[in-house]
C-alpha positions in Angstrom: 10.9 -3.0 -7.8 13.1 -2.1 -5.0 12.0 0.5 -2.9 15.6 2.2 -3.5 15.7 2.0 -7.1 15.4 5.2 -8.8 11.6 5.3 -10.4 10.1 7.8 -12.7 6.3 7.6 -11.7 3.9 9.0 -14.7 0.0 9.5 -15.2 -1.0 7.8 -18.4 -4.1 9.3 -20.2 -5.7 6.8 -22.9 -6.1 3.8 -21.6 -9.3 1.7 -22.1 -8.8 -1.7 -20.9 -6.0 -4.3 -19.3 -4.5 -4.9 -22.6 -3.3 -1.7 -22.9 -2.2 -1.6 -19.6 -0.1 -4.8 -20.5 1.0 -3.2 -24.4 2.5 -0.3 -22.7 4.5 -2.1 -20.2 6.1 -4.0 -23.1 6.7 -0.9 -24.9 8.3 0.7 -21.8 10.2 -2.2 -21.0 12.0 -2.1 -24.2 13.4 1.4 -23.8 17.2 1.8 -23.4 18.0 2.5 -20.1 14.9 1.4 -18.4 14.7 -1.9 -15.9 11.2 -2.7 -14.9 8.1 -1.0 -16.1 4.9 -1.8 -14.2 1.5 0.0 -15.6 -1.3 0.1 -13.5 -4.8 0.1 -14.9 -6.8 1.2 -12.2 -4.7 4.0 -11.3 -3.8 5.2 -14.6 0.0 5.3 -13.8 3.2 4.4 -15.1 6.4 3.2 -12.7 9.5 2.9 -14.8 12.5 1.5 -13.0 15.8 2.8 -14.2 19.2 0.8 -15.1 22.1 1.6 -12.9 23.7 4.6 -14.9 21.2 5.8 -16.2 19.8 9.7 -15.9 16.3 10.6 -14.6 16.6 13.5 -16.7 17.6 11.6 -20.0 15.2 9.2 -19.6 12.2 11.2 -18.7 12.0 12.5 -22.5 12.6 8.9 -24.1 9.9 7.0 -21.8 7.1 9.9 -23.1 7.9 9.5 -26.3 7.6 5.6 -26.1 4.3 6.4 -24.2 3.1 8.4 -27.4 4.2 6.2 -29.9 1.9 3.4 -28.2 -1.1 5.5 -28.8 -1.4 7.1 -25.5 -0.2 10.2 -23.9 1.4 11.2 -20.7 -0.9 13.3 -18.3 -0.3 16.4 -15.7 0.6 14.8 -12.5 -1.0 17.1 -9.8 -4.2 16.5 -7.6 -7.4 17.5 -9.3 -9.1 20.7 -8.2 -12.8 20.6 -6.7 -13.9 22.3 -10.0 -12.0 19.3 -12.1 -13.3 16.4 -9.7 -17.1 17.3 -10.1 -16.6 17.9 -14.1 -15.1 14.5 -14.2 -18.0 12.9 -12.2 -20.8 14.5 -14.5 -21.5 12.2 -17.5 -19.6 13.3 -20.9 -21.5 14.7 -23.9 -21.4 11.8 -25.9 -23.1 9.7 -23.5 -25.8 12.0 -23.4 -25.8 12.1 -27.2 -25.7 8.4 -27.3 -28.5 8.4 -24.8 -30.9 10.6 -26.8 -30.5 9.1 -30.4 -30.7 5.4 -29.0 -33.9 5.7 -26.9 -36.0 5.9 -30.1 -34.4 3.4 -31.7 -34.7 1.2 -28.3 -38.4 2.0 -27.8 -40.0 -0.2 -30.5 -38.3 -3.2 -28.6 -39.5 -2.3 -25.3 -43.2 -1.9 -26.3 -43.3 -5.0 -28.0 -44.3 -7.3 -25.9 -47.3 -5.5 -24.8 -48.5 -5.9 -28.5 -47.8 -2.6 -29.8 -45.6 -2.7 -33.0 -43.9 0.3 -33.9 -41.3 0.2 -36.4 -38.9 3.3 -37.5 -38.4 3.8 -41.2 -34.7 2.6 -42.4 -34.0 6.2 -43.0 -34.9 7.4 -39.6 -32.9 4.4 -37.9 -30.1 5.2 -40.1 -30.0 9.1 -39.2 -30.2 8.3 -35.6 -27.9 5.3 -35.3 -25.2 7.3 -37.8 -24.3 10.1 -35.3 -24.2 7.5 -32.3 -21.5 5.2 -34.2 -19.5 8.0 -35.9 -19.7 11.0 -33.5 -20.0 9.3 -29.9 -18.2 6.5 -30.8 -15.2 7.7 -32.0 -13.3 7.1 -29.3 -13.5 3.5 -30.1 -12.0 3.8 -33.5 -9.1 6.1 -32.2 -8.1 3.8 -29.7 -8.3 0.7 -31.9 -6.7 2.2 -34.6 -3.8 3.5 -31.8 -3.7 -0.2 -30.9 -3.1 -1.5 -34.0 -0.6 0.9 -35.2 1.1 -0.2 -32.0 0.7 -3.7 -33.1 -1.5 -4.7 -30.2 -5.3 -5.1 -29.8 -7.4 -3.8 -27.0 -11.3 -3.4 -25.9 -11.7 -0.8 -28.5 -10.8 -3.2 -30.8 -13.6 -5.4 -29.7 -16.3 -2.7 -29.8 -14.9 -1.0 -33.2 -15.4 -4.4 -34.9 -18.5 -5.5 -33.1 -20.6 -2.3 -33.6 -18.9 -1.7 -37.3 -20.3 -5.2 -38.0 -23.9 -4.7 -36.8 -24.1 -0.9 -38.7 -22.4 -2.1 -41.8 -24.7 -5.3 -41.8 -27.5 -2.7 -41.3 -26.4 -0.7 -44.3 -26.0 -3.7 -46.5 -29.3 -5.5 -45.7 -31.0 -1.7 -46.2 -29.4 -1.9 -49.6 -31.3 -5.2 -50.3 -34.3 -3.6 -49.7 -35.3 -4.9 -46.2 -37.2 -2.9 -44.3 -36.5 -1.6 -40.8 -37.6 -4.3 -39.0 -34.9 -6.3 -40.3 -32.1 -4.2 -39.4 -29.7 -4.0 -36.7 -28.9 0.0 -36.4 -30.5 -0.3 -32.7 -28.2 -3.2 -31.8 -24.5 -0.6 -32.5 -26.3 2.0 -31.2 -27.4 0.8 -27.9 -24.1 -1.2 -27.7 -22.3 1.8 -27.9 -24.5 3.6 -25.2 -24.4 1.1 -22.9 -20.6 0.8 -23.3 -20.3 4.4 -23.0 -22.8 4.4 -19.7 -20.5 1.4 -18.3 -16.9 3.1 -18.8 -18.5 6.5 -17.3 -19.9 4.4 -13.8 -16.2 2.2 -14.2 -14.3 5.9 -13.9 -16.7 7.3 -11.0 -16.2 4.0 -9.2 -12.2 4.1 -9.8 -12.3 7.6 -8.8 -14.2 6.6 -5.2 -11.1 3.6 -4.8 -8.6 6.5 -4.5 -10.0 8.6 -2.1 -8.2 7.8 0.8 -5.3 8.7 -0.9 -6.4 11.8 -2.1 -8.1 12.7 1.5 -4.3 12.0 3.0 -3.2 14.7 0.4 -5.8 17.2 1.2 -4.3 17.1 4.8 -1.2 19.3 3.4 -2.5 23.0 3.8 -1.2 25.4 1.2 0.3 28.0 3.6 2.1 28.0 7.0 2.6 31.4 9.6 6.4 31.7 9.8 8.1 33.9 12.4 10.4 36.1 11.1 11.5 38.5 14.1 8.6 39.8 16.1 6.3 39.3 12.8 4.0 36.1 11.5 4.3 35.9 7.8 1.8 33.8 5.9 4.1 31.9 3.2 3.5 29.0 0.7 4.5 26.0 2.4 6.8 25.9 -0.8 8.8 28.1 0.8 9.3 27.1 4.1 12.4 25.8 5.2 14.1 23.6 8.0 14.3 25.5 11.4 11.5 28.1 10.3 9.6 28.5 13.4 6.2 27.8 12.3 2.7 29.3 14.8 0.0 27.2 14.7 -3.3 28.5 16.2 -5.8 26.7 17.9 -7.7 24.3 15.4 -5.6 25.0 12.7 -3.7 22.3 10.5 -0.1 21.7 11.4 1.5 22.3 8.2 5.1 21.3 8.8 6.9 18.2 10.6 8.8 19.4 13.6 9.4 19.8 17.2 7.2 21.9 19.4 9.5 25.0 20.6 7.0 26.4 22.9 3.2 25.8 23.6 1.0 23.2 25.4 -1.9 21.5 23.4 -3.0 18.5 22.2 -3.4 17.4 18.3 -5.6 14.8 16.3 -3.6 12.5 14.3 -6.3 10.1 13.4 -6.3 10.4 9.4 -2.2 10.0 9.6 -1.7 7.2 12.5 -5.5 6.0 13.3 -4.9 7.4 16.8 -8.3 8.5 17.6 -7.3 9.7 21.0 -5.7 13.5 20.8 -2.2 13.4 21.6 -0.7 16.0 24.4 2.1 18.1 23.1 4.3 20.3 24.4 7.8 22.4 24.5 10.1 19.0 22.7 7.3 16.9 21.4 7.0 15.8 18.0 4.2 17.0 15.7 3.5 15.7 12.2 2.2 17.6 9.5 -1.1 17.3 8.5 -2.6 16.5 12.3 -5.1 19.3 13.7 -4.0 21.4 16.5 -6.3 21.5 19.6 -6.7 24.1 22.0 -3.5 26.1 22.8 -1.1 28.1 20.5 2.0 25.9 19.3 5.4 27.3 17.9 6.8 24.3 15.9 10.6 24.5 15.1 10.2 22.8 11.2 12.1 19.6 10.9 10.9 18.3 7.3 8.7 19.7 4.5 7.9 18.8 1.1 8.7 15.2 -0.2 10.9 14.6 3.6 7.4 15.0 5.5 5.9 12.3 7.0 2.6 12.9 5.4 4.5 13.1 1.9 6.6 9.8 2.4 3.0 8.2 3.6 1.2 9.1 0.2 3.9 8.1 -1.8 4.4 5.0 -0.3 1.0 4.1 -0.3 1.1 5.0 -4.1 4.1 3.0 -5.0 2.4 0.1 -3.2 -1.1 0.5 -5.2 1.0 0.8 -8.7 3.0 -2.3 -7.9 1.7 -5.8 -8.9 1.2 -8.9 -6.6 1.9 -12.0 -8.2 -1.4 -12.9 -8.9 -1.7 -10.1 -11.0 1.0 -10.5 -13.2 -0.3 -13.8 -14.0 -3.8 -12.2 -15.2 -1.9 -9.5 -17.1 -0.5 -12.5 -19.1 -4.1 -13.6 -20.0 -5.3 -10.4 -20.8 -2.2 -10.0 -23.1 -3.9 -12.8 -25.2 -7.5 -12.2 -24.5 -8.4 -10.0 -27.5 -6.6 -12.1 -30.0 -8.4 -15.1 -28.6 -11.7 -13.5 -28.5 -11.2 -12.6 -32.3 -10.5 -15.9 -33.1 -13.7 -17.3 -31.4 -15.8 -14.6 -32.8 -14.6 -15.6 -36.5 -15.6 -19.5 -35.6 -18.8 -18.1 -34.5 -19.4 -16.4 -38.0 -18.6 -19.4 -40.1 -20.3 -22.1 -38.1 -23.3 -20.5 -37.7 -23.4 -19.2 -41.3 -22.1 -22.4 -42.9 -24.2 -24.6 -40.6 -27.4 -22.3 -41.1 -26.7 -20.5 -44.3 -28.4 -17.2 -42.5 -25.5 -14.8 -42.6 -26.9 -11.5 -41.0 -28.0 -13.6 -38.1 -24.4 -15.5 -37.9 -22.7 -11.7 -37.8 -25.3 -10.5 -34.9 -23.8 -13.5 -32.8 -20.3 -13.0 -33.8 -21.1 -9.1 -32.9 -22.3 -10.6 -29.4 -18.8 -12.6 -28.9 -17.3 -9.5 -29.5 -19.1 -7.1 -27.3 -19.8 -9.4 -24.7 -15.7 -10.4 -24.1 -13.8 -7.5 -22.6 -10.4 -7.7 -20.5 -11.4 -4.7 -18.5 -13.0 -6.8 -15.3 -9.8 -9.0 -15.4 -7.6 -5.7 -15.4 -9.5 -4.1 -12.8 -10.0 -6.8 -10.2 -7.2 -6.6 -8.8 -5.7 -3.0 -8.6 -9.2 -2.1 -7.8 -9.1 -3.8 -4.7 -5.5 -3.4 -3.9 -6.6 0.8 -4.0 -9.5 0.1 -1.9 -7.3 -2.1 0.7 -4.4 -0.2 0.8 -5.7 3.2 1.0 -8.3 2.2 4.0 -5.3 0.6 5.6 -3.3 4.1 5.4 -6.4 5.8 7.0 -6.3 3.2 10.0 -2.3 3.6 10.5 -1.0 0.7 8.5 1.0 1.0 5.8 1.4 -1.5 3.3 5.1 -1.1 1.3 4.4 -4.7 -0.8 1.3 -5.8 -2.1 2.6 -9.2 -1.8 1.7 -8.7 1.6 -1.7 -9.5 0.9 -0.7 -13.0 -0.4 1.7 -13.8 2.7 -0.9 -12.2 5.7 -3.3 -15.3 5.3 -0.8 -18.0 5.6 0.7 -16.7 8.8 0.4 -19.0 11.5 3.3 -18.0 13.9 4.0 -14.3 14.6 7.3 -13.7 16.6 7.8 -10.5 18.6 10.7 -8.3 19.8 10.4 -7.1 23.2 11.7 -3.8 24.1 9.9 -1.2 21.9 7.9 -3.5 20.4 5.6 -5.1 23.2 7.0 -2.7 26.2 7.3 1.4 25.8 10.8 1.0 25.1 12.0 4.0 27.8 13.4 1.5 30.4 14.7 3.1 33.7 17.7 2.1 35.7 15.5 0.3 38.7 19.1 -0.5 41.0 22.5 -0.3 40.5 24.0 -2.7 43.1 27.8 -2.2 43.5 30.6 -5.2 43.9 32.6 -4.9 46.9 34.7 -1.8 47.5 33.4 0.2 44.7 30.6 2.6 45.0 27.7 3.6 43.2 28.0 7.1 41.8 31.7 5.8 40.7 30.2 3.0 38.5 27.3 4.8 37.3 29.2 7.5 36.1 31.9 5.0 34.2 28.7 3.5 32.7 27.3 6.8 31.6 30.9 7.5 30.0 30.6 4.5 27.9 27.1 5.2 26.9 27.2 8.7 25.9 26.3 9.2 22.2 24.2 6.0 22.0 20.5 6.0 21.0 20.1 2.8 22.7 17.0 2.5 25.3 18.9 1.4 27.8 21.7 3.5 27.3 19.4 6.8 27.3 18.3 5.0 31.3 21.9 5.2 32.3 22.5 8.9 31.1 19.0 9.6 32.4 20.2 8.1 36.0 23.6 9.6 36.1 22.2 13.3 35.1 24.4 15.7 37.7 27.2 13.1 38.2 30.5 14.1 36.7 30.6 12.2 33.9 34.5 11.7 31.8 34.7 11.1 28.2 35.5 7.7 27.2 37.9 6.9 24.5 38.1 4.3 21.8 34.4 3.4 22.1 33.2 0.4 20.2 29.9 -1.3 20.2 29.7 -5.1 19.9 26.1 -5.9 18.4 23.9 -7.7 20.8 26.7 -8.0 23.6 27.4 -4.0 24.6 29.7 -1.4 25.0 33.4 -1.3 25.4 35.6 1.6 26.0 38.9 3.0 27.9 37.8 5.4 31.0 40.5 7.3 32.7 43.3 4.9 31.4 41.4 1.8 32.0 39.5 -1.1 30.1 35.9 -1.3 30.6 33.1 -3.4 29.4 29.2 -2.9 29.8 26.8 -5.4 28.4 25.1 -8.7 28.8 25.5 -11.6 31.1 26.6 -13.7 28.3 29.4 -11.4 27.1 30.6 -11.1 30.8 30.9 -15.1 30.4 32.6 -14.8 27.3 35.1 -12.4 28.7 35.9 -14.5 31.9 34.5 -12.1 34.4 33.1 -13.7 37.9 29.8 -12.8 38.4 29.1 -14.7 41.7 29.7 -11.7 44.1 26.7 -10.2 43.3 24.4 -13.3 43.1 22.1 -11.8 45.6 21.4 -8.5 43.8 21.7 -10.8 40.6 18.3 -13.2 42.5 16.4 -9.8 43.2 16.5 -8.7 40.0 15.6 -11.8 38.3 12.5 -12.0 40.6 11.2 -8.6 39.7 11.5 -9.7 36.1 14.3 -6.5 35.5 16.6 -6.5 32.4 20.4 -6.9 33.6 23.3 -5.5 32.5 27.1 -5.8 33.8 29.9 -3.3 34.4 33.1 -4.8 34.3 37.0 -3.7 34.0 39.4 -6.1 32.4 42.7 -4.4 34.5 44.5 -5.8 36.2 42.3 -9.0 35.3 38.5 -9.4 34.3 36.5 -8.6 37.6 32.8 -7.2 37.8 32.3 -3.9 38.8 28.7 -3.3 39.4 25.1 -4.8 38.2 22.5 -2.5 36.7 19.2 -3.4 36.7 16.3 -2.2 34.3 12.8 -2.0 34.1 10.5 -1.2 31.4 6.4 -0.7 31.6 4.1 -3.3 29.1 2.6 -1.2 26.4 -1.2 -0.9 27.0 -2.1 -2.9 23.8 0.3 -5.6 24.0 -2.0 -7.9 26.5 -5.1 -7.4 23.8 -2.6 -7.9 20.7 -1.5 -11.5 21.5 -5.2 -12.6 23.2 -6.4 -11.4 19.3 -4.3 -13.6 17.6 -4.4 -16.3 19.7 -8.3 -15.9 19.1 -7.8 -16.5 15.3 -5.4 -19.9 16.1 -2.3 -18.0 15.7 1.1 -18.8 17.5 3.2 -16.5 19.3 7.0 -16.5 20.1 9.2 -13.7 21.9 12.2 -13.5 20.6 14.5 -11.1 22.8 18.0 -10.1 23.7 17.1 -9.4 27.1 17.7 -11.6 30.3 15.8 -14.7 30.7 14.2 -13.6 33.5 13.0 -10.4 32.3 11.8 -12.2 28.7 9.7 -14.9 30.6 8.3 -12.3 33.0 7.0 -10.6 30.1 6.0 -13.7 28.3 4.0 -15.2 31.0 2.5 -12.0 31.6 1.2 -11.6 28.2 0.4 -15.2 27.5 2.8 -15.9 24.6 3.3 -19.2 23.5 7.2 -19.5 23.5 10.1 -17.5 24.5 13.8 -17.5 23.3 15.8 -15.1 25.2 19.6 -13.9 25.0 19.3 -14.1 21.4 21.7 -12.3 19.2 20.7 -9.8 16.4 22.2 -12.6 13.8 20.7 -15.4 15.9 17.2 -13.8 15.2 17.1 -13.9 12.1 18.2 -17.6 12.0 15.6 -18.4 14.3 12.7 -16.7 11.8 14.3 -19.4 8.9 14.3 -22.1 11.2 10.7 -21.1 12.2 9.8 -20.8 8.1 11.6 -23.9 7.1 9.5 -25.8 9.8 5.9 -24.3 8.1 6.8 -24.0 4.8 6.2 -27.7 3.8 2.3 -27.1 4.9 2.7 -23.7 3.1 2.4 -21.6 6.1 4.1 -18.1 7.0 5.9 -16.8 9.7 5.5 -12.7 10.7 8.0 -11.0 12.6 7.4 -7.6 14.6 10.4 -5.3 15.6 11.2 -2.1 16.2 14.9 -1.7 16.6 17.7 -1.6 14.0 18.8 -4.9 16.0 15.4 -6.4 14.5 16.0 -5.4 10.9 17.9 -8.7 9.9 14.7 -10.3 11.5 12.3 -8.8 10.0 13.7 -9.2 6.5 14.2 -13.1 7.1 10.8 -13.1 7.7 8.1 -14.1 5.2 5.9 -11.0 6.6 8.0 -8.2 8.2 5.9 -5.7 10.4 7.9 -2.5 11.8 6.3 -0.4 14.4 5.8 3.2 13.6 7.8 4.6 16.6 10.8 2.6 15.8 14.1 3.2 13.3 13.6 3.9 9.6 16.3 0.6 9.4 13.5 -1.6 10.8 10.7 0.1 8.7 13.0 -0.1 5.4 13.1 -4.1 6.0 9.7 -4.8 6.7 6.7 -5.0 4.2 4.4 -3.6 6.7 4.2 -0.8 8.9 2.2 0.1 12.0 2.3 4.1 12.3 1.0 3.9 15.8 3.3 1.6 17.6 0.1 -0.1 19.1 0.9 -3.8 19.4 -3.1 -4.0 18.6 -2.0 -3.0 15.0 -0.6 -6.4 14.4 -4.0 -8.5 14.3 -5.7 -5.5 12.9 -3.2 -5.6 9.8 -3.3 -9.2 9.4 -7.1 -9.0 9.0 -7.0 -5.8 6.6 -4.9 -8.1 4.6 -6.8 -11.0 4.8 -10.2 -9.0 3.6 -8.2 -7.4 0.7 -6.6 -11.0 -0.7 -10.1 -12.2 -0.1 -11.5 -9.5 -1.8 -9.1 -10.0 -4.8 -9.9 -13.4 -5.1 -13.6 -12.8 -5.1 -13.1 -10.2 -8.0 -11.2 -12.3 -10.1 -13.7 -15.6 -9.6 -16.5 -13.3 -10.9 -14.5 -12.0 -14.0 -13.5 -15.1 -14.9 -17.0 -16.9 -14.2 -18.3 -13.6 -16.6 -16.4 -14.6 -19.6 -16.7 -18.1 -18.8 -20.3 -17.7 -19.2 -20.5 -14.8 -21.5 -18.8 -16.2 -24.4 -20.4 -19.3 -24.9 -24.0 -17.6 -24.3 -22.7 -15.3 -27.0 -21.5 -18.0 -29.3 -24.4 -20.0 -28.8 -26.9 -17.4 -30.1 -28.1 -17.3 -26.7 -27.6 -13.3 -26.0 -28.1 -10.6 -28.3 -25.5 -7.7 -29.0 -27.3 -5.3 -26.9 -27.4 -7.5 -23.7 -24.0 -8.3 -24.6 -22.9 -4.6 -24.3 -25.0 -4.3 -21.0 -23.2 -7.3 -19.2 -19.7 -6.3 -20.5 -20.4 -2.9 -19.2 -21.9 -4.3 -15.8 -19.0 -6.5 -15.2 -16.2 -3.8 -14.8 -18.7 -1.9 -12.9 -19.7 -4.6 -10.8 -16.0 -5.7 -10.0 -14.7 -2.0 -8.9 -18.5 -1.6 -6.7 -17.4 -5.0 -5.1 -14.2 -3.3 -4.2 -15.4 -0.2 -2.7 -17.5 -2.5 -0.1 -14.0 -3.5 1.0 -13.5 0.0 2.6 -16.6 -0.2 4.4 -15.5 -3.7 5.7 -12.0 -2.5 6.8 -13.9 1.1 8.7 -15.8 -1.4 10.9 -13.0 -3.2 12.2 -12.1 -2.8 15.9 
């Protein structure tokens, strides 16, 4: 699904296995007005993308009706309260009923190896097993009926068939005069108990996989203290509007995104950006809602609240990414869709094989029951989404936002990482270090014209020019035009001016030789260069502007970390060759390409991709500006710096909230760990069924062992995914 496609996101109740999710996807995809549907069994949510022209309000009712027809229901879309969470973690009464009634049935089997032969009468076995089968096990019958009525089959069908067969066989044998020792009431009851236990443990583990998102949601205060005239009024957060002045006392959590109007303090943004150090805040500083104020009182002018706030966008982005399916999950879903019917066929063949070969139809039924019970698509359905939920949630806690889960598949293949320079490896706040006027020109006059051309621009060099020109008279420029990757053009005081790169001056036919000495000095210092030229009466140079930009503290460590794992680094910069070469040499970057226009950056990335594709390898691009967006989109993996533009972040599959280059190797490592966990989980899920089904079919696993194995498979997959959280937390 495209991130800008109108999407209806719904919580779904009643799914019991991956086959349910696959069936619901098919049902929702057939609703008129739905372009695409994705249902995630682990998150228990459905994302429905609308077709062009469809109305969200009109479609919501039809989608809800389709969910109901499929045998499920739409839940309440709100974070659970502490009481609800505690209640969900408790064992349900059906499980306690099953345990209490199943233990007397299981006890004779447990003491038999010690030579104690205790046999419950058939009547007592029936009295104990029937409430388990018909009351505690009612959920399986309801789920099976809903699935079959909707034309599908799921785990409930397998459990209902298997336990009903064991229970029915016991009734038939009892009617034939067999004693309690020859009945299978205990198998049916214990299987239901074990599966209920497994589903409860699975639900507890699944809840833990979403802890990262719930922790982020919990950062949002319910109220804010708003200044109204001379008074401070505590209002629900929903009533706070942009422009309101919010008072934040020391130690309180900041309720809104905004700009500090008054006060000096520091904020803890660790849970939002992964930055462990407090961030100093003063008048004019931006603050993020959800961060914790330090020792000073702050007055914050509200910039964004609700869904527009940084915290809400982070939560929405991570939830969206968790709900989307990587390519490997789509292939697993195709297998899950046919899994249950195939298992039923294998069970029938097992029944016929044992019955016809041995003539012992009672034993044949028991073996068929084992096949039905041991096979479950739950582990397959949970393997990928459980790892994704944990991986993406833990990454978000470290300030790494993964927009697209396919990033997890690409990251291990990355062999080349290309970087933009300004704002990515450098601070992005260059200063005008020198201005050399041509013969007959003055510094102040040239700087005044340059400032006129740059007024209104958000480019880092433009801000540096305007800062240097503060206090000088600056006239208004007319007919301003930005030339991407080249510079600015405009009319100032009735003359036609150009301010931009060396390449552009050469294209315009401007002779730069008169400032050759100043050029050499700027190159030796590694400064970026821009030229001011006037085109009237003929093109001629007016001044050379030299800019310097400090490297980010983590840039050198980031490049060293990438080299340590065998990756090649490339610097793609639109800056002057000498400035780019100085940065590359200082950081140890392998390859430099300077004076690259934005469209050529994308072409260079495409060329790198083509050279690596034959080996099944990939290229990543790291950038922060509007001019990096084409290259970010062209790369196999686009990585945007959090302090950069929204355009760059939209074009990238991964965003580093801290804007620290050291996040690049960390993000690649997190993605590799998550992808490895997905593959590990899938291996064990497939291995479980590959081993379990033959054992059951050949009579080497009784129904109770099959039930225990079935329950353990799902729990083990989710528990394995939870280990990923610890592994990511330990990363440096």
